[in-house]
C-alpha positions in Angstrom: -24.8 -39.0 133.6 -28.2 -40.5 132.7 -29.1 -44.1 133.5 -28.8 -45.0 129.8 -25.3 -43.5 129.8 -24.4 -45.6 132.8 -25.8 -48.7 131.2 -23.8 -48.1 128.0 -20.6 -47.3 129.9 -21.1 -50.5 132.0 -21.6 -52.7 129.0 -18.7 -51.1 127.1 -16.4 -51.9 130.0 -17.7 -55.4 130.5 -17.0 -56.2 126.8 -13.6 -54.5 126.6 -12.3 -53.7 130.1 -8.8 -53.0 128.9 -9.9 -50.0 126.7 -13.2 -48.9 128.2 -13.3 -47.3 131.7 -15.9 -48.5 134.1 -18.5 -46.1 135.6 -16.8 -44.3 138.4 -19.4 -45.1 141.1 -19.0 -48.9 140.8 -16.6 -51.0 142.8 -14.1 -52.9 140.8 -14.7 -55.9 143.0 -18.3 -56.1 141.9 -17.4 -55.4 138.3 -15.0 -58.3 138.2 -17.9 -60.6 138.9 -19.7 -59.3 135.8 -16.6 -59.3 133.7 -16.0 -62.9 134.4 -19.6 -64.0 134.2 -20.4 -62.4 130.8 -17.2 -63.5 129.1 -17.2 -67.0 130.6 -20.8 -67.6 129.4 -19.9 -66.6 125.9 -16.7 -68.6 125.9 -18.5 -71.6 127.2 -21.2 -71.6 124.5 -18.6 -71.0 121.7 -16.3 -73.8 123.0 -19.1 -76.3 123.4 -20.2 -75.6 119.8 -16.8 -75.8 118.3 -14.8 -78.4 120.3 -12.6 -79.6 117.5 -11.7 -76.0 116.4 -10.9 -75.1 120.0 -8.6 -78.1 120.4 -6.4 -76.8 117.6 -5.5 -73.6 119.5 -3.3 -72.9 122.5 -5.6 -71.9 125.3 -4.3 -68.3 125.2 -4.9 -68.0 121.5 -8.5 -69.4 121.8 -9.3 -67.0 124.6 -8.0 -64.1 122.5 -10.1 -65.2 119.6 -13.3 -65.5 121.6 -12.5 -62.2 123.4 -12.2 -60.5 120.0 -15.6 -61.9 119.0 -17.0 -60.7 122.4 -15.6 -57.2 121.9 -16.1 -56.5 118.2 -19.2 -58.5 117.1 -22.6 -56.9 117.4 -24.9 -59.9 118.0 -28.2 -59.7 116.2 -29.9 -62.5 118.2 -30.7 -62.4 122.0 -30.8 -66.2 122.2 -28.0 -68.2 123.7 -28.4 -71.1 121.3 -27.7 -68.7 118.4 -24.3 -67.5 119.8 -22.6 -70.2 117.8 -24.2 -68.9 114.6 -23.1 -65.4 115.5 -19.5 -66.6 116.1 -19.5 -68.4 112.7 -20.8 -65.1 111.0 -18.0 -63.3 112.8 -15.3 -65.7 111.5 -16.8 -65.6 107.9 -17.3 -61.9 107.5 -15.6 -59.8 110.2 -12.5 -61.6 111.3 -9.0 -61.2 109.7 -7.2 -64.6 109.9 -4.0 -64.7 112.0 -0.9 -66.8 111.7 -2.4 -69.1 114.4 -5.4 -69.9 112.2 -5.5 -72.9 109.9 -6.6 -72.6 106.3 -9.5 -75.0 106.9 -10.8 -72.9 109.9 -14.0 -71.6 108.2 -15.0 -75.0 106.8 -14.4 -76.8 110.1 -16.3 -74.1 112.0 -19.2 -74.4 109.5 -19.2 -78.2 109.8 -19.3 -78.1 113.6 -22.0 -75.4 113.6 -24.1 -77.5 111.2 -24.1 -80.3 113.7 -25.6 -78.1 116.4 -27.9 -76.4 113.9 -29.4 -79.8 113.0 -29.6 -80.9 116.6 -31.7 -77.9 117.8 -33.6 -76.9 114.6 -37.4 -76.6 115.2 -38.8 -78.7 112.4 -42.1 -77.9 110.7 -43.1 -81.5 111.4 -45.6 -81.6 108.5 -43.8 -84.3 106.6 -45.2 -87.7 105.8 -43.5 -90.9 104.7 -43.0 -92.0 101.1 -44.7 -95.2 99.9 -44.4 -94.5 96.2 -41.4 -92.3 95.3 -42.5 -92.0 91.7 -45.9 -90.6 92.6 -45.4 -88.4 95.6 -43.8 -84.9 95.8 -40.3 -84.9 97.3 -39.0 -82.6 100.0 -35.5 -82.3 101.6 -36.3 -82.2 105.3 -35.5 -79.1 107.2 -33.6 -81.2 109.8 -31.0 -82.2 107.2 -28.1 -80.3 105.6 -26.5 -81.0 102.2 -22.8 -79.9 102.6 -19.7 -79.7 100.5 -16.1 -78.8 101.7 -12.7 -78.6 100.1 -11.0 -80.0 103.2 -11.8 -83.4 104.9 -13.4 -81.6 107.9 -14.7 -84.9 109.3 -11.2 -86.2 109.9 -9.6 -83.0 111.3 -8.1 -83.3 114.8 -5.1 -82.3 116.7 -3.2 -85.2 115.0 -4.5 -84.5 111.5 -4.4 -80.9 110.2 -4.2 -80.8 106.3 -2.2 -77.9 104.9 -3.9 -77.9 101.5 -7.4 -78.5 100.2 -8.1 -82.0 98.8 -7.9 -82.7 95.1 -11.7 -83.4 95.1 -14.5 -81.9 97.2 -15.9 -83.8 100.2 -19.7 -84.2 100.4 -21.7 -84.8 103.5 -25.3 -85.0 104.7 -26.0 -84.2 108.3 -29.5 -85.1 109.5 -31.6 -86.1 112.5 -32.6 -89.8 112.5 -35.8 -91.4 113.8 -34.4 -91.2 117.3 -33.8 -87.5 116.9 -30.1 -88.1 117.1 -27.7 -86.2 114.8 -26.2 -88.5 112.1 -23.6 -88.0 109.4 -23.5 -89.6 105.9 -20.7 -89.3 103.4 -22.1 -88.4 100.0 -20.8 -87.8 96.4 -21.2 -85.2 93.7 -24.2 -86.9 92.0 -26.1 -87.4 95.3 -25.3 -83.8 96.3 -26.7 -82.5 93.1 -29.9 -84.5 93.5 -30.4 -83.3 97.0 -29.7 -79.7 96.0 -32.4 -79.8 93.3 -34.9 -81.3 95.8 -34.0 -78.7 98.4 -34.3 -75.8 96.0 -37.5 -77.1 94.4 -39.7 -78.3 97.3 -42.4 -80.7 96.2 -40.7 -81.7 93.0 -41.7 -84.9 91.4 -39.2 -87.6 90.6 -39.5 -87.3 86.8 -39.1 -83.5 86.9 -36.1 -83.9 89.2 -34.4 -86.3 86.7 -35.1 -83.9 83.8 -33.3 -81.1 85.7 -30.4 -83.3 86.5 -30.2 -84.7 83.0 -29.8 -81.1 81.7 -26.7 -80.7 83.8 -25.4 -84.3 83.1 -26.2 -85.0 79.5 -23.5 -87.6 79.3 -25.8 -90.0 81.2 -29.0 -91.3 79.7 -32.3 -90.3 81.3 -32.9 -94.0 82.2 -29.5 -94.3 84.0 -30.2 -91.2 86.1 -33.8 -92.3 86.8 -32.8 -95.7 88.2 -29.9 -94.3 90.2 -31.9 -91.5 91.7 -34.8 -93.8 92.5 -32.5 -96.1 94.5 -30.6 -93.2 96.2 -33.7 -91.2 97.2 -35.5 -94.4 98.3 -32.7 -95.1 100.7 -32.8 -91.5 101.9 -36.4 -91.7 102.8 -35.7 -94.4 105.3 -33.0 -92.2 106.9 -35.3 -89.3 107.3 -33.6 -87.0 104.8 -36.2 -87.1 102.1 -40.0 -87.1 102.8 -43.2 -85.9 101.3 -46.2 -83.7 102.3 -49.9 -83.9 101.8 
């Protein structure tokens, strides 16, 4: 057996010791150290990124879920900080929900991951403040996230686990404030639309922004939308959600 074959056999066993035999020349006592070390590291990163989600599972069910991720998912990133993103991808595209899973699992996982994503995101840091919102190009900062969910993910806990989606969507903005702390802001459909246009059209001017929104909401006058957007975006500049660039 070549060294590469030994490595592959070793890793296959570490990931799934119940199904993959260990290389014959390695002591099980030593292998146990690696089995625990690798899995515990993965489980620790996942648990710290999704504390509310974890709290909704019995410990054995949570361990089984993380073990399935550890065994089945082929991580694309070598960075520990991106394990949570890999776990979210696994839940979204590879995992078959079980009876122990809640209907809001994916939305809650995305909400919790977004908090971590905002906390560790490496900003371009080329933003400047806005002194005249009518004359400066508008940017949705890369340390903010404009989110919408069908479940009230911000309220979910062991004591509150909704069985059905809400009648109306829930809108949120997660962002880093001036102290580099993660903050949360409840939003609404109109605000979410404004932010979406700014995010999708970096550098847009206020008047052009209102023209796009007016096309989607013709029941409002241009002047009504202009005044409302000016007030909302001005407030968001002070929160570090909207900025400009030279």
